[in-house]
Backbone bond lengths (Angstrom), bond angles and torsions (degrees), N, CA, C in turn:
res aa  C-N    CA-C-N  psi(-1)  N-CA   C-N-CA  omega(-1)  CA-C   N-CA-C  phi
1 M - - - 1.506 - - 1.543 107.39 -
2 G 1.230 119.42 120.07 1.425 121.09 176.97 1.557 109.49 -88.33
3 H 1.335 116.45 154.02 1.425 120.37 178.04 1.515 109.79 -115.75
4 T 1.280 118.57 146.26 1.521 123.96 176.47 1.585 103.67 -96.81
5 G 1.251 115.36 74.99 1.602 117.20 -176.90 1.493 109.56 91.87
6 E 1.253 118.39 160.32 1.501 126.47 -177.94 1.554 109.61 -69.60
7 V 1.297 121.31 121.47 1.439 125.65 174.91 1.515 112.22 -102.04
8 P 1.191 124.57 118.03 1.532 115.61 -173.72 1.628 113.07 -71.98
9 L 1.198 112.52 160.56 1.444 118.65 179.49 1.528 106.21 -81.91
10 L 1.303 114.48 146.36 1.479 119.42 175.58 1.510 105.04 -110.49
11 R 1.320 123.93 110.83 1.364 134.48 -168.84 1.602 97.97 -84.68
12 L 1.446 116.24 128.09 1.389 120.48 173.50 1.499 110.44 -86.92
13 P 1.417 118.57 129.61 1.497 117.86 -165.11 1.493 114.17 -73.14
14 I 1.332 122.67 -21.94 1.390 127.18 -174.01 1.580 111.44 -90.07
15 S 1.231 114.56 -59.12 1.504 122.39 177.10 1.464 115.02 -71.27
16 G 1.354 118.19 -27.10 1.483 120.48 -164.71 1.508 118.02 68.99
17 W 1.367 117.71 4.20 1.464 122.67 174.40 1.613 106.03 -74.90
18 T 1.353 114.46 161.82 1.448 117.52 178.56 1.573 108.71 -125.12
19 V 1.340 119.07 154.92 1.291 127.47 177.78 1.666 112.11 -128.77
20 R 1.213 121.62 157.08 1.404 122.86 178.89 1.487 109.65 -162.61
21 V 1.337 115.13 137.82 1.568 119.61 175.65 1.581 105.34 -88.21
22 G 1.310 110.33 131.82 1.457 116.10 -178.03 1.649 99.65 -126.84
23 R 1.266 114.58 -167.04 1.427 121.71 178.63 1.669 107.46 -123.55
24 G 1.335 114.62 134.87 1.477 117.23 169.67 1.448 113.29 -104.39
25 A 1.300 113.41 -153.52 1.566 123.84 174.50 1.410 111.42 -51.50
26 A 1.304 119.41 142.77 1.514 126.69 175.92 1.572 104.65 57.34
27 D 1.276 128.30 29.27 1.271 128.24 171.29 1.567 111.31 66.58
28 R 1.214 123.03 26.19 1.456 126.05 -176.72 1.597 105.58 -85.21
29 A 1.227 114.83 143.50 1.429 123.31 175.51 1.565 112.47 -57.16
30 A 1.193 118.31 147.20 1.598 124.49 -177.10 1.503 104.95 -147.78
31 L 1.303 109.09 123.33 1.532 120.34 165.94 1.424 118.61 -84.27
32 E 1.362 116.84 117.03 1.505 118.37 -177.81 1.626 104.26 -109.55
33 V 1.314 109.04 132.18 1.488 116.04 -179.10 1.526 111.37 -117.83
34 Y 1.264 119.89 127.76 1.449 122.89 -170.86 1.558 102.14 -120.66
35 E 1.458 109.68 141.61 1.536 127.76 165.84 1.491 101.57 -104.48
36 G 1.335 122.29 102.82 1.347 122.88 -173.12 1.460 111.94 64.11
37 S 1.578 112.79 -125.15 1.388 118.71 177.73 1.715 110.43 -93.90
38 R 1.325 112.75 0.20 1.486 115.41 -175.59 1.492 108.88 -96.89
39 M 1.289 115.06 134.01 1.436 124.84 179.60 1.582 100.32 -75.08
40 A 1.384 118.66 118.94 1.429 115.88 174.42 1.483 113.50 -101.70
41 D 1.372 119.70 -7.01 1.448 121.74 176.38 1.501 110.25 -170.90
42 V 1.361 117.16 149.31 1.472 120.01 173.09 1.658 98.24 -137.88
43 C 1.248 112.28 131.81 1.500 121.33 -179.65 1.537 110.65 -120.84
44 V 1.308 122.21 115.09 1.419 120.77 -178.96 1.517 108.44 -103.38
45 A 1.404 114.13 131.99 1.532 119.10 -178.48 1.472 105.16 -65.27
46 T 1.284 112.38 139.80 1.488 122.99 173.17 1.504 109.60 -148.32
47 P 1.243 123.59 135.75 1.452 122.59 174.30 1.365 120.85 -73.40
48 V 1.327 120.90 -2.42 1.372 124.31 179.28 1.540 108.84 -89.23
49 S 1.150 122.07 -43.67 1.429 126.51 -178.64 1.542 118.52 -131.68
50 V 1.362 117.61 124.71 1.557 117.71 -173.79 1.633 103.55 -112.98
51 S 1.233 114.52 121.55 1.520 117.55 167.54 1.393 112.26 -87.95
52 V 1.228 120.83 93.28 1.443 123.87 -173.71 1.554 108.52 -66.11
53 L 1.344 117.16 -39.09 1.522 122.35 178.36 1.571 99.23 -118.57
54 R 1.391 111.99 99.08 1.481 120.24 179.71 1.509 116.28 -82.64
55 G 1.425 110.93 -48.51 1.376 120.09 -176.89 1.574 109.72 -142.60
56 A 1.289 111.38 154.62 1.498 119.90 178.11 1.520 111.78 -157.50
57 W 1.255 112.95 119.39 1.533 120.14 -168.53 1.603 107.41 -136.76
58 R 1.329 111.01 156.72 1.461 117.37 172.66 1.545 109.69 -139.37
59 S 1.285 114.81 169.19 1.533 122.72 -168.85 1.570 107.25 -64.10
60 P 1.321 110.76 154.09 1.484 120.42 177.69 1.544 108.63 -62.29
61 R 1.197 124.30 152.87 1.478 126.70 169.63 1.471 110.97 -53.57
62 G 1.368 109.03 134.49 1.553 114.68 177.85 1.531 116.81 85.66
63 G 1.238 112.06 -9.39 1.532 117.18 -178.40 1.454 112.12 -99.10
64 V 1.295 122.91 179.03 1.414 126.26 -173.69 1.499 105.13 -76.96
65 P 1.408 116.47 119.97 1.496 117.84 -170.59 1.475 115.37 -64.59
66 W 1.391 114.56 143.36 1.362 122.51 -179.52 1.638 107.52 -162.36
67 A 1.404 110.99 156.89 1.347 114.91 176.81 1.570 110.19 -133.09
68 L 1.412 115.69 151.38 1.468 117.92 -173.27 1.562 103.83 -145.77
69 A 1.365 113.09 139.58 1.434 120.74 175.75 1.499 109.52 -151.34
70 W 1.339 111.92 147.71 1.561 125.41 -176.44 1.384 117.54 -144.31
71 G 1.335 119.83 154.79 1.461 114.78 176.10 1.688 102.66 -175.80
72 Q 1.219 110.14 -166.51 1.470 128.19 176.71 1.475 117.69 -98.24
73 L 1.246 119.62 140.93 1.447 123.33 172.95 1.479 107.95 -79.67
74 P 1.391 115.90 135.93 1.427 124.13 170.74 1.647 108.23 -65.68
75 T 1.279 112.39 153.48 1.548 116.00 175.34 1.585 109.52 -55.08
76 G 1.387 112.69 130.82 1.435 118.38 176.24 1.502 116.87 79.29
77 T 1.312 113.18 11.53 1.447 120.89 -176.02 1.589 101.54 -111.17
78 T 1.368 116.95 136.70 1.540 123.15 179.40 1.398 113.38 -115.75
79 S 1.437 117.80 -14.90 1.443 118.48 -177.75 1.410 114.19 -140.13
80 V 1.201 121.10 153.60 1.435 123.38 174.63 1.652 111.32 -135.71
81 T 1.259 117.08 143.56 1.477 121.83 170.74 1.641 106.67 -118.57
82 A 1.289 111.31 137.50 1.329 125.48 -178.91 1.525 110.32 -109.31
83 G 1.364 119.53 110.85 1.530 115.33 175.87 1.518 112.00 -99.69
84 F 1.295 114.43 105.48 1.453 117.79 176.46 1.551 112.73 -78.93
85 T 1.291 115.08 126.70 1.422 123.92 -170.91 1.597 110.81 -103.72
86 T 1.318 108.80 145.39 1.602 115.76 173.58 1.535 101.44 -109.12
87 G 1.361 111.19 163.95 1.503 117.84 -179.19 1.482 104.54 -121.99
88 G 1.374 118.16 -158.10 1.324 124.80 -178.62 1.402 123.18 80.13
89 L 1.415 125.88 -148.78 1.335 124.30 179.21 1.516 116.60 -76.55
90 R 1.247 118.33 -20.50 1.468 123.72 179.09 1.463 110.78 -126.85
91 P 1.344 116.49 74.66 1.486 113.57 177.76 1.474 112.59 -66.47
92 G 1.397 112.15 152.18 1.375 119.73 -176.79 1.493 108.02 -157.00
93 V 1.447 118.44 172.59 1.392 126.15 -174.62 1.635 105.09 -140.37
94 R 1.301 112.16 133.67 1.494 112.94 166.90 1.480 107.63 -120.36
95 R 1.274 117.48 125.03 1.458 127.02 -174.64 1.512 108.82 -92.34
96 I 1.356 116.53 117.80 1.404 119.34 179.62 1.528 111.67 -116.44
97 P 1.376 126.09 129.96 1.442 126.21 -179.22 1.543 96.11 -76.92
98 A 1.368 110.31 134.80 1.567 121.42 175.99 1.521 106.28 -78.57
99 V 1.362 105.04 155.68 1.526 121.91 167.84 1.498 110.43 -83.33
100 V 1.330 121.89 115.94 1.321 119.69 178.10 1.503 110.10 -87.81
101 I 1.337 114.61 139.63 1.506 117.63 -175.01 1.500 107.38 -123.70
102 E 1.281 114.26 123.21 1.485 123.59 174.65 1.620 112.74 61.11
103 G 1.336 112.98 16.82 1.479 117.76 179.24 1.609 111.50 73.95
104 I 1.336 117.98 3.05 1.370 120.39 -173.62 1.515 115.97 -123.17
105 Y 1.274 110.33 -31.26 1.517 117.23 177.91 1.446 113.07 -121.31
106 W 1.384 118.67 162.34 1.429 126.06 173.93 1.616 109.29 -130.00
107 V 1.257 114.20 159.46 1.484 123.02 167.28 1.414 110.49 -149.40
108 A 1.300 117.84 145.44 1.482 129.53 -177.96 1.426 112.29 -142.29
109 E 1.338 122.02 136.10 1.510 128.35 170.42 1.378 110.43 -133.35
110 A 1.289 115.04 157.43 1.571 126.43 168.93 1.459 115.38 -147.91
111 A 1.314 113.50 142.92 1.485 119.56 173.81 1.542 108.97 -74.70
112 G 1.206 119.25 138.94 1.522 130.62 175.99 1.323 112.26 131.86
113 G 1.379 113.34 178.27 1.564 122.84 179.79 1.533 106.34 -96.22
114 F 1.293 117.25 106.04 1.390 121.66 174.56 1.534 113.76 -119.53
115 A 1.307 122.53 160.21 1.418 124.53 -179.14 1.670 112.29 -114.21
116 G 1.312 111.66 -26.89 1.536 114.65 -175.16 1.434 111.81 -151.21
117 V 1.301 120.81 170.30 1.429 131.04 -175.49 1.480 109.77 -137.90
118 T 1.284 116.47 139.73 1.428 127.26 167.60 1.440 109.24 -119.55
119 V 1.305 118.93 128.26 1.532 130.72 -171.75 1.560 107.47 -109.49
120 H 1.330 113.08 125.27 1.458 121.01 173.10 1.501 111.44 -111.03
121 A 1.396 117.17 110.15 1.482 116.26 -169.58 1.600 97.23 -130.02
122 G 1.253 119.60 95.34 1.453 121.36 176.70 1.534 107.69 60.45
123 P 1.347 123.55 -125.26 1.406 123.46 176.03 1.444 118.45 -77.02
124 V 1.291 115.75 -7.91 1.511 123.99 -167.68 1.637 109.53 -93.69
125 L 1.268 114.57 131.69 1.536 118.34 -178.36 1.507 104.34 -127.32
126 V 1.372 119.21 111.17 1.596 118.09 178.87 1.469 100.36 -122.77
127 S 1.459 115.72 149.43 1.433 124.08 166.05 1.493 113.08 -130.20
128 G 1.353 110.92 154.89 1.467 116.63 178.07 1.456 112.89 -154.27
129 R 1.300 115.36 171.28 1.505 117.78 175.24 1.599 111.60 -93.49
130 L 1.186 120.04 152.60 1.381 117.20 178.91 1.533 114.60 -89.41
131 R 1.309 122.69 132.53 1.503 118.95 -177.19 1.651 107.65 -87.57
132 R 1.234 113.41 158.73 1.435 118.84 -170.69 1.626 101.63 -91.96
133 A 1.381 108.97 131.54 1.528 114.57 177.51 1.448 108.14 -78.64
134 R 1.368 114.56 159.56 1.448 121.57 176.94 1.459 112.41 -74.38
135 A 1.376 119.18 147.64 1.503 121.41 175.62 1.516 111.34 -74.81
136 R 1.225 116.28 137.18 1.536 115.57 -178.52 1.429 109.36 -89.22
């Protein structure tokens, strides 16, 4: 993936992961997501298919609990809310307004022990489980 100039990393304060906007084929915007120095995901904008919920992770076992999710905005949508869900005997939801990046992508994170996420992006509603991050 080539870059048109140096784009700084945006460090996410709760998870410690970082994101950066780069450029993919045909100069399309691409969201790069890093866990430490390891690239966890790269999502290239395309008008054909939109991944509203592209990635969903949670903290490693034994660490300070957090949850992180990201994806693409559907056409005509300007905001996203991520509802991080807990399981067990006392299920609950913490709704977090996502940070919109370049008007194309979004990212949201929350402190706490969560198992899943439900994303509201305009008329679109998508749910998924959080994958466990690797211990550092």
